[in-house]
N, C-alpha and C positions, 0 to 999 in steps of 0.2 A: 786640771788635766783634761785634755780632749778625750772624749769617749773613743775607744778603738774603732768601733763600727762607723762613727761619724767621720773619723780621720780617713778611713778607707774609702768612704763615700766621697769625701773631698778630693782625695788623690785621684779617684776614678774620674770624677767630673773634670778635674784640671787636665788630666791626660787626654780625655776624650776631646775636650775643647781645643787643646793644643794641636792634637793630631788633625782634627777636622779643619782647623783654620790656618794651618802652617803654610799653605800654598800662596796666600795673599800677603803682599807687603802691607803692614799695618801702619795706619796714620791716625793722628788725632782727628776729632770730629771736624775741626776747622779746615783740615786738609783733604777731606774726602773728595774724590774727583767728581766733577759735574758731568751730566750727560751732554752730548752734542746738542746744539740749539734745536735741531729737528725733533728731539725727544723731550724737550722741556715744555711743560704745559703752558706757563705764562708767555712763552715766545710763539705759541701756536694758536692760542685761543684769544678771545677779545677781552681786554682789561676794562675795569671801571674807568670812566673818563677822568675821575679825580686822581687816579694813580696809573697813568698810561705807561709808566716805565719805572724801574727802580730809582732812577735819578729824580723823577717827579715825586715819587713817594718820599724820598728823603726831604724834599722841600716841605711836603705836607707834615712830616714828623716834626720839623723845626718850627714851622709857622702856624699850621692849622691842624694840630693833632686831633682835635675834637671830631673832625670829619670821620676818622676811623674808629672812634670810641662811642659814637652815637648811632642808634638804629636809623637806617634809611633805605629807601628803595634804590637799587642800582639802575642805571640806564638799561633799556630793553635789550640791546645787543650784548651786554656785558656778561661774561662767564665767571669772572672772579674779580677780587680786589686785593691789591697788595696791603698787607697789614702785619705789624710786628707783634710778637708776644709782649704782654704787659699784665702779668697776673697780680693785680692789686685789688683790695676790697672794694666792693661796689654796694650802694651808691658811693661815689667819690666824695670825700670830705675835703672840699676845696676851700681853704681859708687863707687870708693874707699872711705874709710873713710878719713877725712881731715888729710893730712900729710902722708897718707899711700902710699907706693911704690908697684906697682903691677908688679910682675915678671911672674905670672902664671894667665892668664885671666880665665881659667876654674876653678881654685881654688877660685878665687874671686866670680865667679858665684855661686859655691856650698856653700861658706861661707855666702854670702848674702842671699840666699834662706833658708839655715839652720837656720839663725837667725830669720826667719819669720815662721818657722815651729813650731807647738805646741809641744815643747819638755820639758817644765819646769813645774813640778808638783806643784799644789796648792791644799789646802784642799777642799774637797767637801762641799756642803751646808749641814746644819744639817738635819738628817734623822732619822725616827723611826726604820729603818732597816739598816743593814750594806750593803754597796755598793760593788759590784764586780769590778766596773769600777773606774779608777782614772782619774783625770782631769788635762789636760796639756794646757799650754799657750805658745805663742811665747816669745822670749826674750824681756825683758822690754824695751819699747821705740822704738822697731823695727816695730811693727804693731799696734800702738795705734790708734784706730778708734772710733769715736763717734758712739755708737750703740743706736738706738731708736726703741723701740717696737711701732709699729703703728697699729698692728692688731692681734687679738687673737680670735679664733672661739670657742664660747660656745658649739655649736653643735658638732664640730669636737672633742673637748675635751671630751664631754659627751659620744659620741658614740664609740670613738676609744681608748682613753687613760684616762678613768675615774679615774685611780689610780695616775695620774700625778698631783702633787701639783705645782701650779703656783704662790704661794705666793700672793702678792698684785698686781699682773700684771693687773687685770681688773680695779682696782682702779686707776692705773697709766695711763690707757687709757682715763679715764673720761667717763661720761655718754653718751649714744647714742642720738644724736640730729642732725637734719638737719638745724635748724634755730636759736636756742637759744644759747646765751653766758651766762654761769652760773658757779657758784661754786657748786660743788657737796655737798649735805647735807648728813647727817647720815653716813658719811664715817668713819669707825673705824680707829683709829691710827694704823699705820703699825708697827708691831713688828720687832725687829732686825732679827729674823728668817725669817719672811715673805719677808723682803727686800733681804736677802741673797739668798733665794730660787728663787725669781724673777730675781735677777741679774744673777744667774747661768743659769737660763732658757734662758735669753737673750744672754749670752755669748756663750752658746752651740749652740742655734738655729740660731745664726748669723754666726757661723763658726769661731768665735774668739777663743773659747776653744774647745778641742777635748777630747772625752771620749774613753779611751783605757785600755786594760788589757793585759799585757805581763808577768805577774807573772808566773814563771816556775811551781809552785805548784798548780796553779788554775785549776779547772775543765774546765773552758771555757776561752780561750783567745779571745781577741776582738780588732778589728780595723775597721774603716769605709771602704767602698768599692764603686767602680763604675763598672757598667756592660759593657761588650763588646757586641755589636750587629752591624748588617749591615742592609741593606734595599733598597727598591725601593722608590725613591723620585720623585713624579710626573711621575711615570711609568718608570723611568730610574734607573738602578742599580747604587748605590752610594758607594759601597765598605764598608769598616769598618767605622762605625759611633760611636756608644757607648755613654755613659753618659758624654757628653762633658761639661756639667755644672750642673750635678746632682751627689750627693754623699749621699749614705745611711749611716746614722750615728748610728742608733739604730734599734733593733727589740725587741718587748716585747709581751708576751702573754696577751691577754685580760683577765682581772680578772674574768670574768664570763664564760670563755671558754678557757682552756689552749691550745686547738688545733687551736684557732684563733689567728694567729700571726699578729701584726701590725708593719709595717716597717715605720720608720720615715726617710724621705729623704729631704736633703737641695737642693734647686734649686737656682743656682746663687752663689755658694760658692767657686768659683775659678776654675782654670785650672786642668784638669785631663789628662791622656795619650790619651783621646779621643777628646780633644778640637780642634784638627786640628789648624786652624789659628785664632780661636776665643778666647775670653778672659775668658770664663767660668763664666761670671757674668750675672746677670739679673738686670733690672732697675725697678724703682718704678712702672712705667706704666704697664709693662707686669706682674709684681708680683701681683699688685692689681687685675688685670683682672682674673688671675688664682685663687687667694685667694677667690674672691667672687663667681666665677662661679662653683668651685668645690662644694661649699655648696649649691648654688642655684639649680644645677642639682639634687643633693641628695634630696633636698626638693620637687622636682617634681617627685621623684621616679625613676630617670634615673641613672643607675650604673655609678660610677665615683670614681676617687681618691678623697680624702678628704683634707681639709685645716686645719692647726693648727695655724701657726703664720706668721707674716710679720715683718721683722726687717730691718729698713732703715740704710744705711751707707752713710749719706749725704755728707761726705767729700771724698768719693771714686768715682772718675769720671769714666764713662762708655761711650764709643763712639758708638753711633748708627747713626741715621740720623743727630742727633746733640749730644752734650755732655749732658748726663744725670747722675743721681746719682744711686749708687748701692742699691740693696734691695735683701734680702734673704727670700725666701718662704720656709716654712716647709709644705710638703704634706705627706699624709699617705695612705697606701694601704696594703693589705695582701702581695702583691708582685708587683714589677714594671717590671717584665719580659714581653716582648712583642714578636710579631711574628719575628721581626728582630733578636732576639737572636738565633732563629733556623736557619734563613737564613744565618747567619754568619758561620755556621758550615757545610753548604752544599750550597755554593754560585753557581750562574749560571756559566756555563763554557763558555769560549771564548766570553765574553761580554765586550764591551768597556763601560767605565763609567767615570764620573767626581768624583773625590775624592782622598783620600790619599792612596789608595791601598787596596788590599784584600788578606787575607791569603788563602792557600789551604783549602779544606774541611777537617773535622776530624770526621770520622764516630763514633768513640767511645765517643767523646765529645758530639755528637748529642744524643747518647744513654743515657749518664749520665744526660744531661739536661732534656731529655724527662721523664726519671724515676723520677727525682726530681719534675718536674712540675706536672706530673700525680699524684704522691703520696702525695706530701706535699702542692702543690698550688691548683690544681683543685680538689684534693681528689676524684679521680675517683672511682665510686662504682663498686662493683662486680669484682674487679681485685685482683688476688693474685700476689703480687709483688715478683720478684726474690729475694731470700734470706729471705723472710718473714717466720717467724716460722720455720726457718731452711731448708726451701724448696730450692733446687738447681735451679729449673726452676720456671718461673712465667708465668702468662697469657699474651697473646698479648695485647698491650696497645696503639700502635701507632694510629690505626684508631679511637679508642675510644677517644683518646686525641683530634684529629682533629675535630671530631663531637661535642665534648663538647665545644671546643673553638668556633666553628661555632654557636652553640645554644646560647651561652652567647652573642656573638657579634651581632647576629641577634636581640635579645631582646633589646640590647642597641641601635642599630640604629633605631629600631622601635620607641623607646622613643624619639630619636632625631626628627624623622619625625613628630610624633604626636604633639610635643611641639615646632616645628619650630626652633630647634637648628641646627646651622651649624658649624661644626668643623673647616673647612677651609683647613686642611693639613692632609688628611688621608693617609699619607705615611705608608708603611708597618712597619716602625720602630716606628710609633705612634699608633699602634693597639695593645691593651693589650691582653695577653693570657686569662685574667680573664673576658674580655668583659667589661672593665671599660673605661669610657671616660678619656683620658690621654693626657698630653702635650697640654694644652690650649695655643693657639697663636692668630691668627686673627679670632677667633670665633665670632658669632653673633646670636642673636635671631631674628626671622622673625618680620618685622614691617608690612607694606602692603604686603599681600600675593603674592608671585611671585615664582613659583616653579623653575624658572630658575636662581634665585638669586645666585650670587657669593659673598661670604663675604671676600675673600682674593684677594686684588687687584693685587697680583703677579700671580694669577691663570687666565691668560688671556683666556684660552680655556675652562674654566668652568669644569675642570676635577673633582673638588670637590664642585660643585654647590649643592644646596639643593636636587634637584631631583636625582642627581647622587650618593648620599651618600650610599644607599643600594648596588649599583653595585660596589662601591669602597671597601666596606667591603668584598664583594665576591672576588674581585681581591686580597685583602690581604690574605683571607683564602686560595685561590688557591696557593699563595706563600708559606704559611705554609705547605700545603699538598705536594707541590713540594719538599720542604726540607725534609719531612719525608717519602716520597713515597718509597725510596729504603728500608727503615727499615720496613715499612708496608708490602711490598712485601716479604721481608725475613721472617717476622713473619708468613705470610700466608703459606709459604713453610715449615717452621719448625713446625708450629702448636703450638708455644710457644713464649715467649718473647726472644728477642735476648740477647746474653750474651756478656761479655767483649771480645773485639777482634772479634766481629761478622763479620766484613767485611775485616779483615786483609788479608785473602787468596783469596778473591773474585776478579775475573778478571773484566775488564771494561765491557765485554759482560754480565757477571753475574749481575753486578750492574745495567746495563741498563735493563736487564730482570726484576729485582726486582722493579726498578723504574716504568716500564710500568705496572707491575702487581699491584703495590700500587695505581697508578692513576686509574686503571680500577676498583679496589675494592672500592675506596672511593670518587672519584670526583663527580659522579652523585648523590650519596646519600648525600654528603656534601652540594651540591648546592640546592638540593630539600629541605633538612632540613632547610637550611638558609632561603630560600624563604618562606617556609611554616611557620616557627617560626616567622619570621619578619611580615608576613601577619596576622597571628593570634594575635600577640601582638599589632600590629598597630590597628587592628580592635577593640580589647578590649579597648585600650586607647581612641580611637575615640568615642566608645560607652559611655565610662565613661565621656568624655568631653561633650557629648550630653545628659547625664543623662538617658541613656536607660538601662533597666534591662535585656532585652532578646537579644539573638543573632539570627539575621536573616541572611540568606546567601546573601541577596541583600542589606545589610546595606551600603556598600561602594558605590554601583552603584546608589542607590536611595537617600542616605542622605549625606554621607561624601564628596564624590567627587563633587556632584552638589553644595554643600555649598562652597567648596573651589573654584569652578569655579566662583561663584558669587563674592567671595572676590577678586579674580584675575581680573575679568572683570570690576569691579567697583572700584578697588583700595581701598579696605577696610582693616582696621587693623586686623591682624590675631587674636591676643590674646584678644583684647577688644571686638571683636564680639562674641567670645565664651562666655566670661564673661557676656555679655549683654543678652545672651539667657536665663540666670537664671530668667529673669523677664518676659519671654514669658509664656502665658497661652493658652492652646488649645482652650479655649472658644473664644479667640480673632478672630478666623477664622469664627465664626458664623455671619450671616448677621446682627444680632442685636448688634454685637460688632464692627461694621465697624470702628467707630471712634477710639476705643482702638487699633485696628490693625494698622490703619494709624499712630497713635501716636507712636506705638512701632517701626514700620518700619522707621519712621522719625528719631527715636533715633539711629537706626542702621546706617543710612546714614550720621549721624554726624561723624562717625568713619572713615572718609577719610581725608587725608591732602590736597586734591584738590577738594573742594566742587564746585568750579567754572567749573570744567571739568566733573562733574558727570552728566550722562544722567539719570536724576531723574525718568522720566516716565518708562524707561526700567528697571531701578533698582528696582522700586516699584513692577512692575509686576513679576520680577524674584523672589523677596522675597516672594510675595504673593503665588506664585506657590510652592516654597519650603516649606514655613511655613504650607501650607495646608497638604503636605505630612508628615511633622514633627508632626503636631497636630494629624493626624490620627494614626501615630505610637505611640505617647504618650497615646492616648485614648485606644489603644489596650492593653496597659500594665497597665491600671489603677487598675485592680483587683490584679495584682501582687504587686503593691505598697501598696494597701490597706491591703493585707494579711501580707506583710512584716512589716508594720508599725502600725498594730493594728487599722486600720480604721481612722487614723489621717488625717489631711489636706494633700492630695496628692500633690497639687501644691506647698505648703510650703515645703514639704519634697524634692520635685524635685528641688526647688530653692536652698535648702541647699546642695543637692548633686552636683548640677551644680557648685556652688561656691567652693565646696571642691575639684573640679577637674580642675578648670580653674583659673589660677593665676590672682589676681588683680595687683600684682607687678611683673614686668618683667625686667630683667637686660639688658636694651636696651643700644645701643651704645652711645647715647647722654648722658645718665646718667653716664655711665662708664667714659666718657671723663670729665664730670663735677666733679666727685669724685676724679679722678686722679689729676686734676688741683687744687682742694681744698687742697689735701694732699701736693702737691708740693709747693703750695703757702704758706701754714702755717700748719705745722704738728700738732700743738696743737689743733686747731679747726678742721683740716682736718681728724684727726683720730677719732674724735667724729662723724663726718659725715659718715666716713667709717664704724664705728661700727653700726650706725643706718641703713645704707644701707644693711649691712650684716644681721642685725636682720630682715629687711623686706624680704631679699632674702631667709632667712631660714624659713620664715612664709609667703609665697607668696599668700596664699589664704585668708588671713585676710582682712577685709574691710578697708584697710588703707585710710587715708584721709577722714574719715566719708563718705564712699561710698554712703550710702543711703540718704544723705542730699543733695538735688539738689542745694540749696542755700548756698553759701559759705561765705556770709557776716558775719555770727555769728561765724565762725571758728577761732580758735587761729592760730598764725603764724606757729607753728609746724605742725598742722593738714593741713594747706594750703600747706605747703611744701611737706608733704606726698602725698597729692592729685596731686601736680605737678609731683612728682617723679613716679606717676602711669600713667602719660600721655604719649603721643607719642613724645613730645618734638618738637623742631623746624623742619620744613620741610626739611631744608638743611642737617640734620643729619639722615634722614630716608634712610635706605639701605647703611649707611656709611661703607666703606671698610677699613680694616686694612691691615698692612703688616705682613709678617712672623715674624718680630722682635717684634711684639706686644705680 
């Protein structure tokens, strides 16, 4: 029997999803509409000469597939290469067929790989609209893999691709639960069409099947692609990097806004030309971490890539610290272009680095990328683009692009700081042009507050520690500016946008002059904008967490910073303390409410994992001093609350506002480890737990675990588990560090 509470949760989710997605005609993944050619990245940027078109790419797949499965440097002007998913174990075990005599080893390699490429067409799933794309599979028996859907995001589906029909995929996952083993009730029988739609979804999003269009007469040809980029890793130039385990398979306009393009990218779908010595795969552990956190940060209001699906390939081994099994994540964003894409086209000169090499710079490729990003990705305002409405010249855009990227990333990192999120690897190739949190690895949310905390155990020097994150974003932005500085300087001299071949005749001295001018024009303004934007956004979020309505210039010095010092000094939990402030009343600081204040402070002091080390007397005095200041500030705003809420109970309204800004549920390290182990141990029950944790992460402010009931003796098993999942966990897991492979 399904637990009543879980059934209610399921019905609520189903109703919410249906209501939110009812306006769009839903189609299978093979029938998702494509953007117009003006909005398709491969039709506007420069391809790898080996794959200049989807048609040429098909020839490569058939005849020389090793070109796309071995590491190589792309030509200097190239922004991307077409490549199809192929999630198989690496190193490849290429052996002759039984009884086969091998005279040409290279021919054997090409034949073996070609058999595993998606070259054989099969019918698409039933659809209410005709599909432009055709669906291809590897040769029968050559890449047969068990594919298991273990995660699908309701919120990602709702927000990004509401027109995607997933068939009976959610039913196949089972109901969300942490504790109960049950058979789902009220599940409608799956139709043949629903099953076909779900199966196609799994096959495409696992990388087993590929959607391509190479029809000569079609308006839009299509094939998946991976991007080329370079970057600084831990402050050291690393040369060409690129999408070594990421392949963009689709892009589709949002049904509510044709200008909003959603790109679907598989992470862990096999080797690309950028994989270097790696396998191009991802494991269950790392995929679950990114799947959950993409949606968790979105729920907190922090810009991020989004999650759609998780598909396990349990029989495909992946070598990390130990042998694990493969898993493919589908993530979504308007674009996955990052600062490293620009660095690749104007790399540092005379720099030693670890990596597989670096091409010479290409000034026109830099211009092409910048125009595409400014016009179609960032949608920069008040810019007349070259060629727009027949105009030969356009407005300068280089400096505007840099400042917009700075503004977006400043807001993002302010959200990280306000909500105690640590990325762990803020290399320049991991910083999004759109200011999205991207490339989740050894991330962590703050437990006991420690501004020096390092979440990545390979970051021995603390380069990417919590307190260093804003500075590291500035470092990345400087790298972007350095890449574009010559172009910005040239635009300043010309008074208009640069044109094709803008640097062809420029001497080294001229390029140096433009570079210097570009830095002079933009560096200081960019850094000031970044610092001010980050400061304003951080202040706004911290006031929101403290449920303050007014902005005072000394908010940080009198309230935010002193509170964080108390948390640090007395080893108190970051998120639980903010949440507990919802129950504070300004009246508690009055002499007549002495007992109430002491009780409240005692509740705050329970939020430490080391009660035996707590200097209770000092902690009590520190809290009394701070709460008096906080109470005074709250009282000074009472009239504003009254006016805004029509004279209702101000304390009750403040409690509601505090709970709406401070998560009850936080995606802590101990919890992630437990979910990962549950899925690895038994996927049937594990994916139900994963679904429930995703539900909690997407609704972090809800009072999970009957928050307002201090006595848990009457709680059912599911609610008790919710309460446990909202706790700090075992002391040994506090501040747990992960590796980059996470």
